[in-house]
C-alpha positions as CSV (number, residue, x, y, z in Angstrom):
1,M,-8.3,34.4,54.0
2,T,-9.2,33.6,50.4
3,A,-6.9,31.5,48.2
4,I,-5.0,33.5,45.7
5,I,-4.6,30.6,43.2
6,D,-7.4,28.9,41.2
7,T,-5.5,25.8,40.3
8,V,-2.0,24.4,39.9
9,M,-1.1,22.6,36.7
10,S,1.7,20.0,36.8
11,R,4.1,20.4,33.9
12,I,5.0,17.0,32.6
13,E,7.7,16.5,29.9
14,V,6.9,13.6,27.6
15,T,8.7,12.1,24.6
16,D,5.5,11.2,22.7
17,L,2.5,13.4,23.4
18,D,0.0,11.1,21.6
19,A,1.2,8.0,23.4
20,A,1.2,9.8,26.8
21,L,-2.4,11.2,26.5
22,P,-4.4,8.1,27.3
23,A,-2.9,7.6,30.8
24,Y,-3.4,11.2,31.7
25,E,-6.9,11.2,30.4
26,T,-7.6,8.2,32.6
27,L,-6.1,10.0,35.6
28,A,-7.9,13.3,35.1
29,G,-11.2,11.8,34.2
30,P,-13.3,12.5,31.2
31,G,-13.1,16.0,29.8
32,D,-11.7,18.1,27.0
33,V,-8.1,17.8,25.9
34,R,-6.7,21.1,24.8
35,R,-3.8,20.8,22.3
36,L,-1.5,23.7,21.5
37,E,1.2,23.9,18.9
38,F,4.3,26.1,19.4
39,P,7.4,26.4,17.2
40,Q,9.5,24.9,20.0
41,F,7.2,22.1,21.3
42,R,3.7,20.6,21.4
43,M,1.5,20.8,24.4
44,A,-1.8,19.2,25.7
45,I,-3.7,20.3,28.7
46,V,-5.6,17.4,30.4
47,G,-7.3,18.3,33.7
48,P,-4.5,19.5,36.0
49,F,-1.7,18.2,33.7
50,M,0.2,20.2,31.2
51,L,2.0,17.7,28.9
52,I,4.8,19.1,26.9
53,E,6.6,17.2,24.1
54,G,10.0,18.4,22.8
55,T,13.7,17.6,23.0
56,P,15.5,18.4,26.2
57,E,17.1,21.4,24.4
58,Q,13.8,22.7,23.2
59,L,12.2,22.4,26.6
60,A,15.0,23.8,28.7
61,P,13.9,27.4,28.6
62,Y,10.3,26.4,29.6
63,R,11.1,24.2,32.6
64,R,9.0,25.2,35.6
65,A,8.0,23.5,38.8
66,A,4.3,24.2,37.9
67,T,2.0,26.7,36.3
68,I,-0.1,28.6,38.8
69,M,-3.5,29.7,37.5
70,A,-4.6,32.9,39.3
71,A,-7.4,35.4,38.8
72,D,-5.4,38.1,40.6
73,H,-2.1,38.1,38.9
74,E,-0.5,40.8,41.0
75,A,-1.5,39.1,44.3
76,A,0.0,35.7,43.1
77,V,3.3,37.3,42.1
78,A,3.4,39.3,45.3
79,A,2.9,36.1,47.3
80,F,6.2,34.9,45.9
81,T,8.2,38.1,46.2
82,G,6.8,38.9,49.6
83,A,8.1,35.6,50.9
84,G,11.7,36.1,49.6
85,G,11.2,35.1,45.9
86,R,11.8,37.1,42.8
87,V,10.5,37.9,39.4
88,L,12.5,36.2,36.7
89,D,10.6,37.4,33.7
90,G,7.5,39.5,33.0
91,P,4.8,40.2,33.4
92,T,4.2,39.5,29.7
93,P,1.1,39.2,27.6
94,S,0.9,35.7,26.1
95,A,-1.4,33.5,24.2
96,G,-4.6,33.8,26.1
97,G,-3.5,35.9,29.1
98,M,-0.8,37.3,31.3
99,R,2.3,35.4,32.5
100,T,5.1,36.1,34.9
101,I,7.9,33.7,35.7
102,V,8.8,33.8,39.3
103,A,11.2,31.9,41.6
104,D,10.4,31.0,45.2
105,R,13.0,31.8,47.9
106,D,14.7,28.4,47.1
107,G,15.0,29.3,43.4
108,N,12.3,26.9,42.1
109,P,10.8,28.5,39.0
110,F,7.0,28.9,38.5
111,E,4.8,30.3,35.8
112,V,2.0,32.5,37.1
113,F,-0.7,32.7,34.5
114,T,-3.9,34.7,34.4
115,P,-6.3,33.9,31.6
116,A,-7.6,36.8,29.6
117,S,-11.2,37.9,30.4
118,S,-13.6,36.7,27.8
């Protein structure tokens, strides 16, 4: 059986993105840091870490256990729903790809994200 997911990104809430970056760059090893600016928060992707800076109120709607990167979006969502989970939102086109918010059978929310083809 082939894995459905490509990688899992840990979502980490930080109070100061710039101050947090050095530790996560050390953990993830050398590589590119992708910074993204949104109206509600700032984000940086460092290896398998998705650092998100914002107030608790700003981040509340975006809290997830993790972001699951999957080439086959439908198969990843079906893995959750087939095991007793449910779709909470989506699928929705977003910056750079398709996203669906799902919950596993215990109610833990996840973002399933499939990057757009280049």
